[in-house]
N, CA, C, O and the ligand as a Tripos MOL2 file, in Angstrom:
@<TRIPOS>MOLECULE
protein
  289   287    73     0     0
PROTEIN
NO_CHARGES

@<TRIPOS>ATOM
      1 N           0.8340   -1.1900    0.0000 N.3       1 MET1
      2 CA          0.0000    0.0000    0.0000 C.3       1 MET1
      3 C           0.8760    1.2500    0.0000 C.2       1 MET1
      4 O           1.8840    1.3210    0.7030 O.2       1 MET1
      5 N           0.4840    2.2000   -0.7760 N.am      2 ILE2
      6 CA          1.2180    3.4600   -0.8660 C.3       2 ILE2
      7 C           0.3680    4.5700   -0.2630 C.2       2 ILE2
      8 O          -0.8330    4.6580   -0.5190 O.2       2 ILE2
      9 N           1.0000    5.4060    0.5320 N.am      3 SER3
     10 CA          0.3110    6.5740    1.0770 C.3       3 SER3
     11 C           0.7710    7.8270    0.3480 C.2       3 SER3
     12 O           1.9560    8.0010    0.0620 O.2       3 SER3
     13 N          -0.1810    8.6870    0.0580 N.am      4 TYR4
     14 CA          0.1110    9.9570   -0.5820 C.3       4 TYR4
     15 C          -0.3160   11.0800    0.3420 C.2       4 TYR4
     16 O          -1.4020   11.0580    0.9200 O.2       4 TYR4
     17 N           0.5580   12.0540    0.4670 N.am      5 HIS5
     18 CA          0.2100   13.2370    1.2570 C.3       5 HIS5
     19 C          -0.1050   14.3630    0.2820 C.2       5 HIS5
     20 O           0.7190   14.7430   -0.5490 O.2       5 HIS5
     21 N          -1.3070   14.8780    0.4060 N.am      6 VAL6
     22 CA         -1.8820   15.7140   -0.6390 C.3       6 VAL6
     23 C          -2.4030   17.0130   -0.0240 C.2       6 VAL6
     24 O          -2.9570   17.0080    1.0760 O.2       6 VAL6
     25 N          -2.2220   18.1260   -0.7400 N.am      7 CYS7
     26 CA         -2.7140   19.4130   -0.2480 C.3       7 CYS7
     27 C          -4.2390   19.4870   -0.3980 C.2       7 CYS7
     28 O          -4.8530   18.6600   -1.0730 O.2       7 CYS7
     29 N          -4.8230   20.4810    0.2360 N.am      8 ASP8
     30 CA         -6.2850   20.5820    0.2570 C.3       8 ASP8
     31 C          -6.8750   20.6740   -1.1490 C.2       8 ASP8
     32 O          -7.8700   20.0160   -1.4520 O.2       8 ASP8
     33 N          -6.2600   21.4920   -2.0070 N.am      9 SER9
     34 CA         -6.8670   21.6670   -3.3240 C.3       9 SER9
     35 C          -6.7590   20.3930   -4.1480 C.2       9 SER9
     36 O          -7.6850   20.0600   -4.8890 O.2       9 SER9
     37 N          -5.6380   19.6720   -4.0320 N.am     10 CYS10
     38 CA         -5.5260   18.4060   -4.7700 C.3      10 CYS10
     39 C          -6.4280   17.3380   -4.1650 C.2      10 CYS10
     40 O          -6.9110   16.4620   -4.8830 O.2      10 CYS10
     41 N          -6.6630   17.3970   -2.8530 N.am     11 SER11
     42 CA         -7.5250   16.3860   -2.2430 C.3      11 SER11
     43 C          -8.9550   16.5200   -2.7460 C.2      11 SER11
     44 O          -9.6800   15.5300   -2.8400 O.2      11 SER11
     45 N          -9.3620   17.7490   -3.0710 N.am     12 VAL12
     46 CA        -10.6970   17.9450   -3.6400 C.3      12 VAL12
     47 C         -10.7820   17.2520   -5.0010 C.2      12 VAL12
     48 O         -11.7900   16.6270   -5.3320 O.2      12 VAL12
     49 N          -9.7220   17.3730   -5.7710 N.am     13 VAL13
     50 CA         -9.6990   16.7320   -7.0850 C.3      13 VAL13
     51 C          -9.7780   15.2190   -6.9330 C.2      13 VAL13
     52 O         -10.5210   14.5490   -7.6500 O.2      13 VAL13
     53 N          -8.9990   14.6860   -5.9850 N.am     14 LEU14
     54 CA         -8.9810   13.2390   -5.7800 C.3      14 LEU14
     55 C         -10.3050   12.7240   -5.2470 C.2      14 LEU14
     56 O         -10.8130   11.7040   -5.7130 O.2      14 LEU14
     57 N         -10.8620   13.4260   -4.2730 N.am     15 ALA15
     58 CA        -12.0470   12.9240   -3.5930 C.3      15 ALA15
     59 C         -13.3060   13.0960   -4.4390 C.2      15 ALA15
     60 O         -14.2010   12.2510   -4.4060 O.2      15 ALA15
     61 N         -13.3710   14.1800   -5.1890 N.am     16 ASN16
     62 CA        -14.6120   14.5040   -5.8910 C.3      16 ASN16
     63 C         -14.4900   14.4350   -7.4050 C.2      16 ASN16
     64 O         -15.4560   14.6770   -8.1290 O.2      16 ASN16
     65 N         -13.2850   14.0990   -7.8790 N.am     17 ALA17
     66 CA        -13.0380   14.1140   -9.3180 C.3      17 ALA17
     67 C         -13.4440   15.4660   -9.9110 C.2      17 ALA17
     68 O         -13.9670   15.5560  -11.0210 O.2      17 ALA17
     69 N         -13.1820   16.5120   -9.1220 N.am     18 ASP18
     70 CA        -13.5180   17.8710   -9.5440 C.3      18 ASP18
     71 C         -12.2240   18.5900   -9.8920 C.2      18 ASP18
     72 O         -11.4500   18.9540   -9.0060 O.2      18 ASP18
     73 N         -11.9930   18.7910  -11.1720 N.am     19 ASP19
     74 CA        -10.7170   19.3820  -11.5870 C.3      19 ASP19
     75 C         -10.8350   20.8840  -11.8480 C.2      19 ASP19
     76 O          -9.9360   21.4830  -12.4380 O.2      19 ASP19
     77 N         -11.9450   21.4950  -11.4090 N.am     20 SER20
     78 CA        -12.1500   22.9100  -11.7110 C.3      20 SER20
     79 C         -11.2430   23.8190  -10.8840 C.2      20 SER20
     80 O         -11.0300   24.9750  -11.2480 O.2      20 SER20
     81 N         -10.7040   23.3040   -9.7670 N.am     21 GLY21
     82 CA         -9.8970   24.1490   -8.9050 C.3      21 GLY21
     83 C          -8.4060   24.0770   -9.1880 C.2      21 GLY21
     84 O          -7.6150   24.7280   -8.5050 O.2      21 GLY21
     85 N          -8.0130   23.2920  -10.1880 N.am     22 ILE22
     86 CA         -6.5920   23.1350  -10.4830 C.3      22 ILE22
     87 C          -6.0670   24.3770  -11.1980 C.2      22 ILE22
     88 O          -6.6840   24.8810  -12.1370 O.2      22 ILE22
     89 N          -4.9280   24.8540  -10.7380 N.am     23 ASP23
     90 CA         -4.2620   25.9560  -11.4240 C.3      23 ASP23
     91 C          -3.9370   25.5250  -12.8580 C.2      23 ASP23
     92 O          -3.3510   24.4630  -13.0660 O.2      23 ASP23
     93 N          -4.3110   26.3340  -13.8330 N.am     24 PRO24
     94 CA         -4.0660   25.9500  -15.2310 C.3      24 PRO24
     95 C          -2.6040   25.6040  -15.5030 C.2      24 PRO24
     96 O          -2.3190   24.7360  -16.3280 O.2      24 PRO24
     97 N          -1.6720   26.2730  -14.8160 N.am     25 ASP25
     98 CA         -0.2510   25.9810  -15.0220 C.3      25 ASP25
     99 C           0.1170   24.5780  -14.5560 C.2      25 ASP25
    100 O           1.0750   23.9870  -15.0560 O.2      25 ASP25
    101 N          -0.6400   24.0430  -13.6000 N.am     26 ASP26
    102 CA         -0.3350   22.7410  -13.0240 C.3      26 ASP26
    103 C          -1.2480   21.6490  -13.5580 C.2      26 ASP26
    104 O          -1.0830   20.4790  -13.2130 O.2      26 ASP26
    105 N          -2.1910   22.0150  -14.3800 N.am     27 PHE27
    106 CA         -3.2680   21.0830  -14.7300 C.3      27 PHE27
    107 C          -2.7430   19.7580  -15.2690 C.2      27 PHE27
    108 O          -3.1290   18.6920  -14.7900 O.2      27 PHE27
    109 N          -1.8570   19.8260  -16.2700 N.am     28 ASP28
    110 CA         -1.3690   18.5960  -16.9030 C.3      28 ASP28
    111 C          -0.6180   17.7160  -15.9080 C.2      28 ASP28
    112 O          -0.7850   16.4960  -15.8980 O.2      28 ASP28
    113 N           0.2130   18.3460  -15.0680 N.am     29 THR29
    114 CA          0.9860   17.5990  -14.0720 C.3      29 THR29
    115 C           0.0640   16.9270  -13.0750 C.2      29 THR29
    116 O           0.2330   15.7520  -12.7460 O.2      29 THR29
    117 N          -0.9140   17.6860  -12.5970 N.am     30 VAL30
    118 CA         -1.8180   17.1590  -11.5810 C.3      30 VAL30
    119 C          -2.6260   15.9900  -12.1330 C.2      30 VAL30
    120 O          -2.7410   14.9500  -11.4850 O.2      30 VAL30
    121 N          -3.1760   16.1570  -13.3150 N.am     31 ILE31
    122 CA         -3.9820   15.0840  -13.9050 C.3      31 ILE31
    123 C          -3.1370   13.8480  -14.1780 C.2      31 ILE31
    124 O          -3.5700   12.7250  -13.9220 O.2      31 ILE31
    125 N          -1.9310   14.0540  -14.6990 N.am     32 ALA32
    126 CA         -1.0600   12.9140  -15.0040 C.3      32 ALA32
    127 C          -0.6670   12.1760  -13.7300 C.2      32 ALA32
    128 O          -0.6330   10.9460  -13.7040 O.2      32 ALA32
    129 N          -0.3700   12.9280  -12.6750 N.am     33 THR33
    130 CA          0.0220   12.3030  -11.4110 C.3      33 THR33
    131 C          -1.1250   11.5040  -10.8230 C.2      33 THR33
    132 O          -0.9370   10.3810  -10.3560 O.2      33 THR33
    133 N          -2.3130   12.0870  -10.8480 N.am     34 ILE34
    134 CA         -3.4760   11.3890  -10.3100 C.3      34 ILE34
    135 C          -3.7500   10.1100  -11.0870 C.2      34 ILE34
    136 O          -4.1400    9.0960  -10.5080 O.2      34 ILE34
    137 N          -3.5480   10.1590  -12.3940 N.am     35 GLU35
    138 CA         -3.7700    8.9520  -13.1940 C.3      35 GLU35
    139 C          -2.7910    7.8470  -12.8160 C.2      35 GLU35
    140 O          -3.1690    6.6750  -12.7840 O.2      35 GLU35
    141 N          -1.5290    8.2040  -12.5290 N.am     36 THR36
    142 CA         -0.5630    7.1690  -12.1540 C.3      36 THR36
    143 C          -0.8420    6.6150  -10.7630 C.2      36 THR36
    144 O          -0.4390    5.4940  -10.4510 O.2      36 THR36
    145 N          -1.5310    7.3910   -9.9220 N.am     37 MET37
    146 CA         -1.8480    6.9220   -8.5720 C.3      37 MET37
    147 C          -2.9160    5.8370   -8.5960 C.2      37 MET37
    148 O          -2.9680    5.0080   -7.6880 O.2      37 MET37
    149 N          -3.7470    5.8260   -9.5930 N.am     38 GLY38
    150 CA         -4.8170    4.8360   -9.6430 C.3      38 GLY38
    151 C          -5.8740    5.1080   -8.5870 C.2      38 GLY38
    152 O          -6.1010    6.2520   -8.1920 O.2      38 GLY38
    153 N          -6.5110    4.0460   -8.1430 N.am     39 LEU39
    154 CA         -7.5830    4.1970   -7.1590 C.3      39 LEU39
    155 C          -7.0080    4.4610   -5.7790 C.2      39 LEU39
    156 O          -6.1400    3.7270   -5.3080 O.2      39 LEU39
    157 N          -7.4900    5.4990   -5.1430 N.am     40 VAL40
    158 CA         -7.0520    5.8220   -3.7890 C.3      40 VAL40
    159 C          -8.2720    6.1250   -2.9270 C.2      40 VAL40
    160 O          -9.3390    6.4760   -3.4310 O.2      40 VAL40
    161 N          -8.0890    5.9820   -1.6210 N.am     41 ALA41
    162 CA         -9.1490    6.3030   -0.6780 C.3      41 ALA41
    163 C          -8.6140    7.2700    0.3600 C.2      41 ALA41
    164 O          -7.4590    7.1730    0.7770 O.2      41 ALA41
    165 N          -9.4550    8.2010    0.7740 N.am     42 HIS42
    166 CA         -9.0800    9.1530    1.8110 C.3      42 HIS42
    167 C          -8.8840    8.4160    3.1240 C.2      42 HIS42
    168 O          -9.7690    7.6820    3.5640 O.2      42 HIS42
    169 N          -7.7400    8.6060    3.7480 N.am     43 ALA43
    170 CA         -7.4210    7.8440    4.9580 C.3      43 ALA43
    171 C          -7.2270    8.7460    6.1610 C.2      43 ALA43
    172 O          -6.7530    8.2940    7.2030 O.2      43 ALA43
    173 N          -7.5850   10.0170    6.0340 N.am     44 GLY44
    174 CA         -7.4540   10.9210    7.1640 C.3      44 GLY44
    175 C          -6.5040   12.0540    6.8550 C.2      44 GLY44
    176 O          -6.2230   12.3500    5.6940 O.2      44 GLY44
    177 N          -6.0120   12.6860    7.9100 N.am     45 SER45
    178 CA         -5.1060   13.8060    7.7190 C.3      45 SER45
    179 C          -3.8610   13.5870    8.5710 C.2      45 SER45
    180 O          -3.8480   12.7710    9.4920 O.2      45 SER45
    181 N          -2.8210   14.3380    8.2380 N.am     46 TYR46
    182 CA         -1.5660   14.1880    8.9360 C.3      46 TYR46
    183 C          -0.9440   15.5650    9.1020 C.2      46 TYR46
    184 O          -0.8250   16.3220    8.1390 O.2      46 TYR46
    185 N          -0.5460   15.8870   10.3330 N.am     47 ASP47
    186 CA          0.0750   17.1850   10.5950 C.3      47 ASP47
    187 C           1.5870   17.0350   10.5600 C.2      47 ASP47
    188 O           2.1840   16.4040   11.4320 O.2      47 ASP47
    189 N           2.1940   17.6230    9.5430 N.am     48 HIS48
    190 CA          3.6370   17.5160    9.3960 C.3      48 HIS48
    191 C           4.3940   18.4150   10.3680 C.2      48 HIS48
    192 O           5.5880   18.2120   10.5910 O.2      48 HIS48
    193 N           3.7280   19.3920   10.9400 N.am     49 GLY49
    194 CA          4.3950   20.2910   11.8520 C.3      49 GLY49
    195 C           5.4390   21.1600   11.1800 C.2      49 GLY49
    196 O           6.3620   21.6390   11.8380 O.2      49 GLY49
    197 N           5.3070   21.3650    9.9050 N.am     50 GLY50
    198 CA          6.2660   22.1750    9.1670 C.3      50 GLY50
    199 C           5.9820   22.0580    7.6860 C.2      50 GLY50
    200 O           4.8870   21.6830    7.2670 O.2      50 GLY50
    201 N           6.9820   22.3840    6.9130 N.am     51 TYR51
    202 CA          6.7730   22.3430    5.4670 C.3      51 TYR51
    203 C           6.8530   20.9240    4.9280 C.2      51 TYR51
    204 O           7.6010   20.0860    5.4300 O.2      51 TYR51
    205 N           6.0700   20.6820    3.9030 N.am     52 TRP52
    206 CA          6.0960   19.4120    3.1900 C.3      52 TRP52
    207 C           5.6700   19.7220    1.7690 C.2      52 TRP52
    208 O           5.1640   20.8120    1.5030 O.2      52 TRP52
    209 N           5.8600   18.8000    0.8630 N.am     53 SER53
    210 CA          5.4360   19.0620   -0.5040 C.3      53 SER53
    211 C           4.3710   18.0660   -0.9150 C.2      53 SER53
    212 O           4.4550   16.8720   -0.6290 O.2      53 SER53
    213 N           3.3800   18.5900   -1.5870 N.am     54 CYS54
    214 CA          2.2410   17.7900   -2.0220 C.3      54 CYS54
    215 C           2.6980   16.7340   -3.0240 C.2      54 CYS54
    216 O           3.4690   17.0290   -3.9370 O.2      54 CYS54
    217 N           2.2170   15.4910   -2.8480 N.am     55 ASP55
    218 CA          2.6040   14.4030   -3.7470 C.3      55 ASP55
    219 C           1.9630   14.5200   -5.1180 C.2      55 ASP55
    220 O           2.3550   13.8170   -6.0490 O.2      55 ASP55
    221 N           0.9860   15.3970   -5.2510 N.am     56 VAL56
    222 CA          0.3190   15.5390   -6.5500 C.3      56 VAL56
    223 C           0.8550   16.7600   -7.3030 C.2      56 VAL56
    224 O           1.3620   16.6270   -8.4170 O.2      56 VAL56
    225 N           0.7450   17.9400   -6.7020 N.am     57 CYS57
    226 CA          1.1430   19.1570   -7.4260 C.3      57 CYS57
    227 C           2.5900   19.5560   -7.1500 C.2      57 CYS57
    228 O           3.1490   20.3910   -7.8600 O.2      57 CYS57
    229 N           3.2030   18.9590   -6.1110 N.am     58 ASP58
    230 CA          4.6060   19.1840   -5.7890 C.3      58 ASP58
    231 C           4.8820   20.5780   -5.2300 C.2      58 ASP58
    232 O           6.0400   20.9830   -5.1280 O.2      58 ASP58
    233 N           3.8410   21.3110   -4.8690 N.am     59 TRP59
    234 CA          4.0450   22.6170   -4.2550 C.3      59 TRP59
    235 C           4.3190   22.4560   -2.7670 C.2      59 TRP59
    236 O           3.7870   21.5590   -2.1120 O.2      59 TRP59
    237 N           5.1710   23.3570   -2.2430 N.am     60 ASP60
    238 CA          5.4260   23.3530   -0.8050 C.3      60 ASP60
    239 C           4.1550   23.7160   -0.0590 C.2      60 ASP60
    240 O           3.4020   24.6020   -0.4640 O.2      60 ASP60
    241 N           3.9350   23.0130    1.0360 N.am     61 GLN61
    242 CA          2.7420   23.2200    1.8430 C.3      61 GLN61
    243 C           3.1560   23.3670    3.2870 C.2      61 GLN61
    244 O           4.2560   22.9690    3.6680 O.2      61 GLN61
    245 N           2.2710   23.9430    4.1000 N.am     62 ILE62
    246 CA          2.4930   23.9490    5.5360 C.3      62 ILE62
    247 C           1.1720   23.6060    6.2050 C.2      62 ILE62
    248 O           0.1010   24.0010    5.7440 O.2      62 ILE62
    249 N           1.2700   22.8630    7.3000 N.am     63 GLY63
    250 CA          0.0680   22.4710    8.0110 C.3      63 GLY63
    251 C          -0.3210   21.0400    7.6930 C.2      63 GLY63
    252 O           0.5310   20.1950    7.4190 O.2      63 GLY63
    253 N          -1.6190   20.7800    7.7340 N.am     64 GLU64
    254 CA         -2.0880   19.4150    7.6020 C.3      64 GLU64
    255 C          -2.0980   18.9300    6.1620 C.2      64 GLU64
    256 O          -2.4490   19.6680    5.2400 O.2      64 GLU64
    257 N          -1.7110   17.6940    5.9920 N.am     65 ALA65
    258 CA         -1.8450   17.0160    4.7110 C.3      65 ALA65
    259 C          -3.0750   16.1260    4.7510 C.2      65 ALA65
    260 O          -3.4210   15.5760    5.7970 O.2      65 ALA65
    261 N          -3.7230   15.9890    3.6240 N.am     66 GLN66
    262 CA         -4.7570   14.9720    3.4880 C.3      66 GLN66
    263 C          -4.0760   13.6940    2.9950 C.2      66 GLN66
    264 O          -3.3390   13.7120    2.0090 O.2      66 GLN66
    265 N          -4.3290   12.6070    3.6820 N.am     67 VAL67
    266 CA         -3.6580   11.3520    3.3550 C.3      67 VAL67
    267 C          -4.5870   10.4710    2.5430 C.2      67 VAL67
    268 O          -5.7300   10.2240    2.9280 O.2      67 VAL67
    269 N          -4.0790   10.0040    1.4180 N.am     68 PHE68
    270 CA         -4.8160    9.0500    0.5910 C.3      68 PHE68
    271 C          -3.9730    7.7960    0.4640 C.2      68 PHE68
    272 O          -2.7480    7.8680    0.3690 O.2      68 PHE68
    273 N          -4.6400    6.6320    0.4610 N.am     69 GLU69
    274 CA         -3.9300    5.3700    0.3300 C.3      69 GLU69
    275 C          -4.4210    4.6360   -0.8970 C.2      69 GLU69
    276 O          -5.6010    4.6710   -1.2440 O.2      69 GLU69
    277 N          -3.4680    3.9630   -1.5500 N.am     70 SER70
    278 CA         -3.8260    3.1930   -2.7430 C.3      70 SER70
    279 C          -4.7170    2.0240   -2.3460 C.2      70 SER70
    280 O          -4.5980    1.4740   -1.2510 O.2      70 SER70
    281 N          -5.6000    1.6620   -3.2480 N.am     71 ILE71
    282 CA         -6.5390    0.5780   -3.0170 C.3      71 ILE71
    283 C          -6.1500   -0.6070   -3.8900 C.2      71 ILE71
    284 O          -5.9800   -0.4760   -5.1020 O.2      71 ILE71
    285 N          -6.0120   -1.7640   -3.2540 N.am     72 GLY72
    286 CA         -5.7740   -2.9920   -4.0090 C.3      72 GLY72
    287 C          -4.3630   -3.0880   -4.5650 C.2      72 GLY72
    288 O          -4.0240   -4.0720   -5.2220 O.2      72 GLY72
    289 ZN         -1.3630   19.6010   -4.2450 Zn       73 ZN73
@<TRIPOS>BOND
     1     1     2 1
     2     2     3 1
     3     3     4 2
     4     3     5 am
     5     5     6 1
     6     6     7 1
     7     7     8 2
     8     7     9 am
     9     9    10 1
    10    10    11 1
    11    11    12 2
    12    11    13 am
    13    13    14 1
    14    14    15 1
    15    15    16 2
    16    15    17 am
    17    17    18 1
    18    18    19 1
    19    19    20 2
    20    19    21 am
    21    21    22 1
    22    22    23 1
    23    23    24 2
    24    23    25 am
    25    25    26 1
    26    26    27 1
    27    27    28 2
    28    27    29 am
    29    29    30 1
    30    30    31 1
    31    31    32 2
    32    31    33 am
    33    33    34 1
    34    34    35 1
    35    35    36 2
    36    35    37 am
    37    37    38 1
    38    38    39 1
    39    39    40 2
    40    39    41 am
    41    41    42 1
    42    42    43 1
    43    43    44 2
    44    43    45 am
    45    45    46 1
    46    46    47 1
    47    47    48 2
    48    47    49 am
    49    49    50 1
    50    50    51 1
    51    51    52 2
    52    51    53 am
    53    53    54 1
    54    54    55 1
    55    55    56 2
    56    55    57 am
    57    57    58 1
    58    58    59 1
    59    59    60 2
    60    59    61 am
    61    61    62 1
    62    62    63 1
    63    63    64 2
    64    63    65 am
    65    65    66 1
    66    66    67 1
    67    67    68 2
    68    67    69 am
    69    69    70 1
    70    70    71 1
    71    71    72 2
    72    71    73 am
    73    73    74 1
    74    74    75 1
    75    75    76 2
    76    75    77 am
    77    77    78 1
    78    78    79 1
    79    79    80 2
    80    79    81 am
    81    81    82 1
    82    82    83 1
    83    83    84 2
    84    83    85 am
    85    85    86 1
    86    86    87 1
    87    87    88 2
    88    87    89 am
    89    89    90 1
    90    90    91 1
    91    91    92 2
    92    91    93 am
    93    93    94 1
    94    94    95 1
    95    95    96 2
    96    95    97 am
    97    97    98 1
    98    98    99 1
    99    99   100 2
   100    99   101 am
   101   101   102 1
   102   102   103 1
   103   103   104 2
   104   103   105 am
   105   105   106 1
   106   106   107 1
   107   107   108 2
   108   107   109 am
   109   109   110 1
   110   110   111 1
   111   111   112 2
   112   111   113 am
   113   113   114 1
   114   114   115 1
   115   115   116 2
   116   115   117 am
   117   117   118 1
   118   118   119 1
   119   119   120 2
   120   119   121 am
   121   121   122 1
   122   122   123 1
   123   123   124 2
   124   123   125 am
   125   125   126 1
   126   126   127 1
   127   127   128 2
   128   127   129 am
   129   129   130 1
   130   130   131 1
   131   131   132 2
   132   131   133 am
   133   133   134 1
   134   134   135 1
   135   135   136 2
   136   135   137 am
   137   137   138 1
   138   138   139 1
   139   139   140 2
   140   139   141 am
   141   141   142 1
   142   142   143 1
   143   143   144 2
   144   143   145 am
   145   145   146 1
   146   146   147 1
   147   147   148 2
   148   147   149 am
   149   149   150 1
   150   150   151 1
   151   151   152 2
   152   151   153 am
   153   153   154 1
   154   154   155 1
   155   155   156 2
   156   155   157 am
   157   157   158 1
   158   158   159 1
   159   159   160 2
   160   159   161 am
   161   161   162 1
   162   162   163 1
   163   163   164 2
   164   163   165 am
   165   165   166 1
   166   166   167 1
   167   167   168 2
   168   167   169 am
   169   169   170 1
   170   170   171 1
   171   171   172 2
   172   171   173 am
   173   173   174 1
   174   174   175 1
   175   175   176 2
   176   175   177 am
   177   177   178 1
   178   178   179 1
   179   179   180 2
   180   179   181 am
   181   181   182 1
   182   182   183 1
   183   183   184 2
   184   183   185 am
   185   185   186 1
   186   186   187 1
   187   187   188 2
   188   187   189 am
   189   189   190 1
   190   190   191 1
   191   191   192 2
   192   191   193 am
   193   193   194 1
   194   194   195 1
   195   195   196 2
   196   195   197 am
   197   197   198 1
   198   198   199 1
   199   199   200 2
   200   199   201 am
   201   201   202 1
   202   202   203 1
   203   203   204 2
   204   203   205 am
   205   205   206 1
   206   206   207 1
   207   207   208 2
   208   207   209 am
   209   209   210 1
   210   210   211 1
   211   211   212 2
   212   211   213 am
   213   213   214 1
   214   214   215 1
   215   215   216 2
   216   215   217 am
   217   217   218 1
   218   218   219 1
   219   219   220 2
   220   219   221 am
   221   221   222 1
   222   222   223 1
   223   223   224 2
   224   223   225 am
   225   225   226 1
   226   226   227 1
   227   227   228 2
   228   227   229 am
   229   229   230 1
   230   230   231 1
   231   231   232 2
   232   231   233 am
   233   233   234 1
   234   234   235 1
   235   235   236 2
   236   235   237 am
   237   237   238 1
   238   238   239 1
   239   239   240 2
   240   239   241 am
   241   241   242 1
   242   242   243 1
   243   243   244 2
   244   243   245 am
   245   245   246 1
   246   246   247 1
   247   247   248 2
   248   247   249 am
   249   249   250 1
   250   250   251 1
   251   251   252 2
   252   251   253 am
   253   253   254 1
   254   254   255 1
   255   255   256 2
   256   255   257 am
   257   257   258 1
   258   258   259 1
   259   259   260 2
   260   259   261 am
   261   261   262 1
   262   262   263 1
   263   263   264 2
   264   263   265 am
   265   265   266 1
   266   266   267 1
   267   267   268 2
   268   267   269 am
   269   269   270 1
   270   270   271 1
   271   271   272 2
   272   271   273 am
   273   273   274 1
   274   274   275 1
   275   275   276 2
   276   275   277 am
   277   277   278 1
   278   278   279 1
   279   279   280 2
   280   279   281 am
   281   281   282 1
   282   282   283 1
   283   283   284 2
   284   283   285 am
   285   285   286 1
   286   286   287 1
   287   287   288 2
@<TRIPOS>SUBSTRUCTURE
     1 MET1         2 RESIDUE 1 A MET
     2 ILE2         6 RESIDUE 1 A ILE
     3 SER3        10 RESIDUE 1 A SER
     4 TYR4        14 RESIDUE 1 A TYR
     5 HIS5        18 RESIDUE 1 A HIS
     6 VAL6        22 RESIDUE 1 A VAL
     7 CYS7        26 RESIDUE 1 A CYS
     8 ASP8        30 RESIDUE 1 A ASP
     9 SER9        34 RESIDUE 1 A SER
    10 CYS10       38 RESIDUE 1 A CYS
    11 SER11       42 RESIDUE 1 A SER
    12 VAL12       46 RESIDUE 1 A VAL
    13 VAL13       50 RESIDUE 1 A VAL
    14 LEU14       54 RESIDUE 1 A LEU
    15 ALA15       58 RESIDUE 1 A ALA
    16 ASN16       62 RESIDUE 1 A ASN
    17 ALA17       66 RESIDUE 1 A ALA
    18 ASP18       70 RESIDUE 1 A ASP
    19 ASP19       74 RESIDUE 1 A ASP
    20 SER20       78 RESIDUE 1 A SER
    21 GLY21       82 RESIDUE 1 A GLY
    22 ILE22       86 RESIDUE 1 A ILE
    23 ASP23       90 RESIDUE 1 A ASP
    24 PRO24       94 RESIDUE 1 A PRO
    25 ASP25       98 RESIDUE 1 A ASP
    26 ASP26      102 RESIDUE 1 A ASP
    27 PHE27      106 RESIDUE 1 A PHE
    28 ASP28      110 RESIDUE 1 A ASP
    29 THR29      114 RESIDUE 1 A THR
    30 VAL30      118 RESIDUE 1 A VAL
    31 ILE31      122 RESIDUE 1 A ILE
    32 ALA32      126 RESIDUE 1 A ALA
    33 THR33      130 RESIDUE 1 A THR
    34 ILE34      134 RESIDUE 1 A ILE
    35 GLU35      138 RESIDUE 1 A GLU
    36 THR36      142 RESIDUE 1 A THR
    37 MET37      146 RESIDUE 1 A MET
    38 GLY38      150 RESIDUE 1 A GLY
    39 LEU39      154 RESIDUE 1 A LEU
    40 VAL40      158 RESIDUE 1 A VAL
    41 ALA41      162 RESIDUE 1 A ALA
    42 HIS42      166 RESIDUE 1 A HIS
    43 ALA43      170 RESIDUE 1 A ALA
    44 GLY44      174 RESIDUE 1 A GLY
    45 SER45      178 RESIDUE 1 A SER
    46 TYR46      182 RESIDUE 1 A TYR
    47 ASP47      186 RESIDUE 1 A ASP
    48 HIS48      190 RESIDUE 1 A HIS
    49 GLY49      194 RESIDUE 1 A GLY
    50 GLY50      198 RESIDUE 1 A GLY
    51 TYR51      202 RESIDUE 1 A TYR
    52 TRP52      206 RESIDUE 1 A TRP
    53 SER53      210 RESIDUE 1 A SER
    54 CYS54      214 RESIDUE 1 A CYS
    55 ASP55      218 RESIDUE 1 A ASP
    56 VAL56      222 RESIDUE 1 A VAL
    57 CYS57      226 RESIDUE 1 A CYS
    58 ASP58      230 RESIDUE 1 A ASP
    59 TRP59      234 RESIDUE 1 A TRP
    60 ASP60      238 RESIDUE 1 A ASP
    61 GLN61      242 RESIDUE 1 A GLN
    62 ILE62      246 RESIDUE 1 A ILE
    63 GLY63      250 RESIDUE 1 A GLY
    64 GLU64      254 RESIDUE 1 A GLU
    65 ALA65      258 RESIDUE 1 A ALA
    66 GLN66      262 RESIDUE 1 A GLN
    67 VAL67      266 RESIDUE 1 A VAL
    68 PHE68      270 RESIDUE 1 A PHE
    69 GLU69      274 RESIDUE 1 A GLU
    70 SER70      278 RESIDUE 1 A SER
    71 ILE71      282 RESIDUE 1 A ILE
    72 GLY72      286 RESIDUE 1 A GLY
    73 ZN73       289 GROUP 0 **** ****
């Protein structure tokens, strides 16, 4: 099983398949990354206590990550 730590805006895309909030500059990267992740399920949140980078958009983040885990 693989865990992904994802920022809030990317978690909306993953959870709702809603790509309207993706920055146009990142759109292709985000969609391609999500496609390689395959099926994932929301598994909660994780507080990094500092900076971390989103596994989908690769932008630096601070605060809580949304955790998604691969299925099957
Ligand atoms: Zn992100």
